[in-house]
N, CA, C and O of each residue as an XYZ file, in Angstrom:
448
protein
N     -12.036    -28.204      1.621
C     -11.008    -27.297      1.168
C     -11.688    -25.981      0.763
O     -12.628    -25.979     -0.032
N     -11.209    -24.880      1.309
C     -11.827    -23.600      0.983
C     -11.313    -23.083     -0.363
O     -10.300    -23.577     -0.860
N     -11.996    -22.094     -0.964
C     -11.613    -21.605     -2.293
C     -10.182    -21.064     -2.353
O      -9.523    -21.200     -3.384
N      -9.692    -20.457     -1.275
C      -8.336    -19.914     -1.287
C      -7.299    -21.028     -1.418
O      -6.343    -20.896     -2.183
N      -7.479    -22.116     -0.683
C      -6.552    -23.238     -0.765
C      -6.606    -23.866     -2.152
O      -5.577    -24.213     -2.731
N      -7.826    -24.007     -2.677
C      -8.005    -24.585     -4.005
C      -7.308    -23.717     -5.044
O      -6.608    -24.238     -5.912
N      -7.489    -22.405     -4.968
C      -6.873    -21.523     -5.950
C      -5.360    -21.523     -5.799
O      -4.649    -21.482     -6.803
N      -4.853    -21.569     -4.588
C      -3.407    -21.618     -4.365
C      -2.796    -22.832     -5.037
O      -1.752    -22.728     -5.683
N      -3.440    -23.990     -4.891
C      -2.946    -25.213     -5.540
C      -3.043    -25.082     -7.051
O      -2.156    -25.540     -7.772
N      -4.108    -24.462     -7.534
C      -4.276    -24.266     -8.969
C      -3.155    -23.391     -9.523
O      -2.626    -23.679    -10.597
N      -2.790    -22.340     -8.817
C      -1.705    -21.461     -9.256
C      -0.392    -22.232     -9.315
O       0.361    -22.096    -10.280
N      -0.108    -23.041     -8.291
C       1.133    -23.825     -8.275
C       1.168    -24.781     -9.466
O       2.194    -24.905    -10.136
N       0.059    -25.448     -9.726
C      -0.007    -26.377    -10.852
C       0.156    -25.628    -12.169
O       0.879    -26.079    -13.057
N      -0.514    -24.486    -12.297
C      -0.419    -23.696    -13.524
C       0.997    -23.219    -13.758
O       1.507    -23.312    -14.875
N       1.645    -22.706    -12.712
C       3.012    -22.222    -12.867
C       3.981    -23.364    -13.172
O       4.938    -23.182    -13.924
N       3.736    -24.538    -12.591
C       4.572    -25.698    -12.903
C       4.400    -26.099    -14.367
O       5.373    -26.388    -15.063
N       3.158    -26.113    -14.815
C       2.889    -26.439    -16.212
C       3.503    -25.394    -17.135
O       4.029    -25.718    -18.199
N       3.427    -24.140    -16.711
C       4.026    -23.060    -17.492
C       5.533    -23.276    -17.622
O       6.080    -23.176    -18.720
N       6.199    -23.568    -16.521
C       7.651    -23.783    -16.550
C       8.000    -24.967    -17.451
O       8.955    -24.901    -18.225
N       7.225    -26.047    -17.349
C       7.499    -27.230    -18.170
C       7.245    -26.940    -19.642
O       8.061    -27.277    -20.501
N       6.114    -26.315    -19.926
C       5.784    -26.077    -21.331
C       6.722    -25.064    -21.964
O       7.032    -25.170    -23.151
N       7.178    -24.085    -21.195
C       8.101    -23.098    -21.754
C       9.433    -23.740    -22.132
O      10.089    -23.300    -23.075
N       9.830    -24.772    -21.403
C      11.111    -25.404    -21.702
C      11.053    -26.276    -22.957
O      12.097    -26.643    -23.495
N       9.851    -26.612    -23.430
C       9.737    -27.488    -24.591
C       9.701    -26.744    -25.915
O       9.865    -27.363    -26.966
N       9.493    -25.448    -25.894
C       9.436    -24.676    -27.133
C      10.818    -24.168    -27.512
O      11.652    -23.892    -26.650
N      11.046    -24.049    -28.813
C      12.351    -23.593    -29.298
C      12.402    -22.081    -29.437
O      13.493    -21.511    -29.420
N      11.289    -21.424    -29.571
C      11.244    -20.023    -29.903
C      10.735    -19.189    -28.721
O       9.699    -19.506    -28.137
N      11.455    -18.138    -28.376
C      11.057    -17.269    -27.256
C       9.681    -16.658    -27.487
O       8.884    -16.566    -26.553
N       9.394    -16.246    -28.700
C       8.086    -15.660    -29.016
C       6.964    -16.642    -28.705
O       5.945    -16.263    -28.129
N       7.148    -17.890    -29.082
C       6.146    -18.920    -28.798
C       6.001    -19.128    -27.292
O       4.891    -19.293    -26.785
N       7.114    -19.117    -26.590
C       7.081    -19.293    -25.141
C       6.278    -18.180    -24.479
O       5.442    -18.437    -23.613
N       6.534    -16.957    -24.886
C       5.838    -15.826    -24.280
C       4.358    -15.796    -24.662
O       3.518    -15.407    -23.851
N       4.040    -16.198    -25.872
C       2.640    -16.290    -26.293
C       1.912    -17.344    -25.460
O       0.769    -17.137    -25.052
N       2.564    -18.451    -25.214
C       1.982    -19.498    -24.370
C       1.785    -18.989    -22.939
O       0.762    -19.264    -22.312
N       2.755    -18.258    -22.438
C       2.638    -17.692    -21.085
C       1.430    -16.768    -21.005
O       0.701    -16.789    -20.013
N       1.212    -15.959    -22.036
C       0.055    -15.045    -22.052
C      -1.261    -15.838    -21.991
O      -2.188    -15.465    -21.271
N      -1.326    -16.928    -22.750
C      -2.542    -17.756    -22.740
C      -2.762    -18.365    -21.360
O      -3.895    -18.436    -20.884
N      -1.688    -18.803    -20.721
C      -1.820    -19.411    -19.401
C      -2.196    -18.367    -18.351
O      -2.921    -18.675    -17.405
N      -1.717    -17.156    -18.505
C      -2.128    -16.081    -17.600
C      -3.609    -15.763    -17.787
O      -4.309    -15.475    -16.816
N      -4.090    -15.814    -19.032
C      -5.524    -15.635    -19.280
C      -6.331    -16.730    -18.585
O      -7.387    -16.463    -18.010
N      -5.826    -17.963    -18.642
C      -6.504    -19.077    -17.968
C      -6.513    -18.873    -16.458
O      -7.506    -19.178    -15.797
N      -5.422    -18.363    -15.909
C      -5.373    -18.093    -14.465
C      -6.380    -17.013    -14.089
O      -7.019    -17.103    -13.041
N      -6.528    -15.985    -14.938
C      -7.527    -14.945    -14.668
C      -8.935    -15.522    -14.653
O      -9.747    -15.171    -13.797
N      -9.223    -16.413    -15.607
C     -10.544    -17.047    -15.633
C     -10.780    -17.880    -14.375
O     -11.881    -17.878    -13.823
N      -9.751    -18.588    -13.924
C      -9.870    -19.369    -12.694
C     -10.131    -18.464    -11.498
O     -10.923    -18.800    -10.617
N      -9.467    -17.322    -11.470
C      -9.702    -16.346    -10.399
C     -11.159    -15.894    -10.394
O     -11.792    -15.822     -9.341
N     -11.678    -15.594    -11.571
C     -13.067    -15.126    -11.663
C     -14.039    -16.203    -11.208
O     -15.020    -15.905    -10.527
N     -13.775    -17.459    -11.581
C     -14.652    -18.560    -11.141
C     -14.576    -18.731     -9.628
O     -15.598    -18.924     -8.970
N     -13.376    -18.660     -9.083
C     -13.215    -18.805     -7.631
C     -13.923    -17.675     -6.901
O     -14.544    -17.901     -5.862
N     -13.836    -16.461     -7.434
C     -14.487    -15.309     -6.803
C     -16.007    -15.482     -6.782
O     -16.662    -15.116     -5.807
N     -16.567    -16.042     -7.866
C     -18.018    -16.275     -7.902
C     -18.452    -17.291     -6.855
O     -19.573    -17.229     -6.352
N     -17.562    -18.226     -6.528
C     -17.927    -19.302     -5.611
C     -17.563    -19.020     -4.156
O     -17.939    -19.787     -3.270
N     -16.842    -17.937     -3.897
C     -16.392    -17.657     -2.545
C     -17.579    -17.295     -1.659
O     -18.521    -16.628     -2.088
N     -17.508    -17.740     -0.450
C     -18.558    -17.393      0.506
C     -17.894    -16.862      1.776
O     -17.497    -17.624      2.657
N     -17.787    -15.552      1.844
C     -17.224    -14.934      3.044
C     -18.351    -14.303      3.837
O     -19.372    -13.891      3.287
N     -18.150    -14.240      5.082
C     -19.124    -13.606      5.966
C     -18.395    -12.553      6.784
O     -17.164    -12.529      6.807
N     -19.128    -11.695      7.446
C     -18.467    -10.696      8.288
C     -17.597    -11.324      9.382
O     -16.710    -10.662      9.922
N     -17.843    -12.582      9.706
C     -17.051    -13.255     10.731
C     -15.759    -13.844     10.178
O     -14.893    -14.272     10.941
N     -15.627    -13.866      8.838
C     -14.416    -14.393      8.220
C     -13.258    -13.466      8.534
O     -13.307    -12.270      8.246
N     -12.224    -14.025      9.121
C     -11.088    -13.219      9.551
C     -10.119    -12.925      8.417
O      -9.513    -11.854      8.377
N      -9.974    -13.850      7.514
C      -9.015    -13.701      6.424
C      -9.704    -14.026      5.110
O     -10.564    -14.905      5.049
N      -9.322    -13.314      4.062
C      -9.889    -13.589      2.751
C      -8.832    -13.400      1.674
O      -7.805    -12.763      1.907
N      -9.085    -13.954      0.502
C      -8.151    -13.860     -0.617
C      -8.403    -12.557     -1.361
O      -9.553    -12.224     -1.650
N      -7.356    -11.824     -1.671
C      -7.466    -10.542     -2.367
C      -7.439    -10.792     -3.876
O      -6.387    -10.733     -4.512
N      -8.618    -11.071     -4.431
C      -8.735    -11.383     -5.846
C      -8.335    -10.200     -6.725
O      -7.715    -10.389     -7.771
N      -8.680     -8.999     -6.316
C      -8.355     -7.812     -7.117
C      -6.840     -7.642     -7.241
O      -6.344     -7.327     -8.323
N      -6.104     -7.847     -6.152
C      -4.641     -7.722     -6.199
C      -4.031     -8.795     -7.099
O      -3.096     -8.515     -7.850
N      -4.543     -9.997     -7.030
C      -4.032    -11.076     -7.880
C      -4.276    -10.759     -9.351
O      -3.403    -10.978    -10.191
N      -5.462    -10.243     -9.661
C      -5.758     -9.897    -11.052
C      -4.897     -8.732    -11.533
O      -4.451     -8.725    -12.681
N      -4.661     -7.750    -10.668
C      -3.773     -6.633    -11.045
C      -2.368     -7.145    -11.367
O      -1.746     -6.710    -12.336
N      -1.879     -8.068    -10.546
C      -0.538     -8.610    -10.779
C      -0.472     -9.391    -12.090
O       0.507     -9.278    -12.829
N      -1.496    -10.172    -12.380
C      -1.536    -10.900    -13.651
C      -1.536     -9.907    -14.810
O      -0.828    -10.101    -15.798
N      -2.331     -8.845    -14.689
C      -2.366     -7.827    -15.746
C      -1.013     -7.144    -15.912
O      -0.615     -6.824    -17.032
N      -0.303     -6.919    -14.809
C       1.022     -6.303    -14.873
C       2.001     -7.208    -15.615
O       2.769     -6.741    -16.456
N       1.972     -8.492    -15.305
C       2.852     -9.451    -15.974
C       2.526     -9.506    -17.462
O       3.426     -9.480    -18.302
N       1.226     -9.582    -17.788
C       0.825     -9.628    -19.193
C       1.252     -8.366    -19.933
O       1.706     -8.445    -21.074
N       1.113     -7.210    -19.303
C       1.513     -5.951    -19.946
C       3.012     -5.936    -20.229
O       3.445     -5.467    -21.282
N       3.797     -6.447    -19.290
C       5.237     -6.510    -19.490
C       5.616     -7.430    -20.636
O       6.475     -7.093    -21.450
N       4.980     -8.586    -20.701
C       5.244     -9.523    -21.793
C       4.817     -8.895    -23.122
O       5.547     -8.956    -24.111
N       3.630     -8.293    -23.129
C       3.114     -7.691    -24.354
C       4.017     -6.550    -24.834
O       4.254     -6.408    -26.034
N       4.513     -5.749    -23.910
C       5.413     -4.655    -24.280
C       6.710     -5.213    -24.861
O       7.271     -4.640    -25.795
N       7.181     -6.318    -24.315
C       8.406     -6.937    -24.817
C       8.198     -7.525    -26.210
O       9.046     -7.377    -27.089
N       7.054     -8.198    -26.402
C       6.765     -8.828    -27.690
C       6.489     -7.770    -28.763
O       6.933     -7.912    -29.902
N       5.763     -6.719    -28.403
C       5.336     -5.687    -29.358
C       5.792     -4.307    -28.897
O       4.956     -3.481    -28.532
N       7.082     -4.039    -28.904
C       7.532     -2.719    -28.429
C       7.077     -1.621    -29.387
O       7.120     -1.790    -30.606
N       6.641     -0.490    -28.820
C       6.220      0.619    -29.669
C       7.437      1.297    -30.287
O       7.388      1.757    -31.427
N       8.527      1.356    -29.529
C       9.807      1.855    -30.020
C      10.862      1.455    -29.009
O      10.554      1.138    -27.860
N      12.078      1.474    -29.438
C      13.169      1.112    -28.530
C      13.416      2.272    -27.568
O      13.816      3.361    -27.980
N      13.175      2.027    -26.293
C      13.415      3.054    -25.284
C      14.283      2.454    -24.186
O      14.226      1.251    -23.933
N      15.078      3.282    -23.541
C      15.897      2.750    -22.445
C      15.007      2.263    -21.303
O      13.928      2.804    -21.059
N      15.471      1.261    -20.632
C      14.711      0.725    -19.496
C      14.804      1.667    -18.309
O      15.875      2.181    -17.987
N      13.675      1.884    -17.667
C      13.621      2.704    -16.464
C      13.165      1.801    -15.327
O      11.977      1.490    -15.238
N      14.082      1.366    -14.447
C      13.683      0.450    -13.374
C      12.609      1.032    -12.467
O      11.867      0.278    -11.838
N      12.510      2.345    -12.386
C      11.486      2.973    -11.538
C      10.098      2.836    -12.145
O       9.097      2.961    -11.440
N      10.030      2.579    -13.459
C       8.742      2.473    -14.141
C       8.114      1.098    -13.967
O       6.957      0.902    -14.337
N       8.845      0.152    -13.416
C       8.323     -1.205    -13.252
C       7.472     -1.266    -11.988
O       7.924     -0.903    -10.902
N       6.240     -1.728    -12.145
C       5.351     -1.876    -10.994
C       5.675     -3.184    -10.312
O       5.810     -4.215    -10.970
N       5.799     -3.152     -9.012
C       6.068     -4.383     -8.277
C       4.768     -5.148     -8.071
O       3.678     -4.577     -8.092
N       4.910     -6.428     -7.875
C       3.746     -7.281     -7.658
C       3.357     -7.264     -6.194
O       4.184     -6.989     -5.325
N       2.105     -7.556     -5.928
C       1.585     -7.548     -4.578
C       2.172     -8.682     -3.749
O       2.580     -8.461     -2.609
N       2.223     -9.879     -4.293
C       2.791    -11.083     -3.700
C       2.008    -11.668     -2.534
O       2.030    -12.885     -2.350
N       1.331    -10.873     -1.756
C       0.574    -11.398     -0.618
C      -0.906    -11.206     -0.909
O      -1.396    -10.078     -0.963
N      -1.614    -12.310     -1.095
C      -3.017    -12.218     -1.476
C      -3.971    -12.533     -0.326
O      -5.184    -12.607     -0.520
N      -3.420    -12.714      0.859
C      -4.276    -12.927      2.022
C      -4.514    -11.588      2.690
O      -3.574    -10.832      2.940
N      -5.736    -11.304      2.968
C      -6.091    -10.052      3.631
C      -6.843    -10.378      4.910
O      -7.613    -11.337      4.968
N      -6.613     -9.578      5.920
C      -7.347     -9.721      7.163
C      -8.452     -8.686      7.185
O      -8.245     -7.533      6.807
N      -9.633     -9.106      7.632
C     -10.700     -8.148      7.839
C     -10.334     -7.335      9.055
O     -10.077     -7.894     10.121
N     -10.307     -6.023      8.913
C      -9.940     -5.175     10.046
C     -11.145     -4.759     10.860
O     -11.026     -4.453     12.046
N     -12.295     -4.746     10.234
C     -13.520     -4.411     10.965
C     -14.493     -5.548     10.801
O     -14.814     -5.949      9.682
N     -14.954     -6.057     11.894
C     -15.942     -7.127     11.873
C     -17.288     -6.570     12.287
O     -17.393     -5.860     13.287
N     -18.308     -6.888     11.524
C     -19.678     -6.464     11.881
C     -20.179     -7.380     12.987
O     -19.911     -8.582     12.993
N     -20.889     -6.805     13.893
C     -21.420     -7.620     14.998
C     -22.911     -7.733     14.901
O     -23.537     -8.379     15.741
């Protein structure tokens, strides 16, 4: 099993655990704090997977670790802003950064 498949399964398990654990808490603040901790754990898993990845110039597809980490940071920032608002401001839908969603990248140039 390559690191991308392993990490994909880890994300599914983490998100499933997140959904289950969030349903067991009575307080929204506790739920969001738990989500932040689980996102931190996912970031650590990403870093470990990145250290273990072995890609070569012949590898056609690779996992975009930087995009995944940016998306995790975006989610954490949104949760943190909700938990600790600096002041009440109207929501601006244009200010929300969208997530990457696709973490598979194709190498466009192969070294020969």
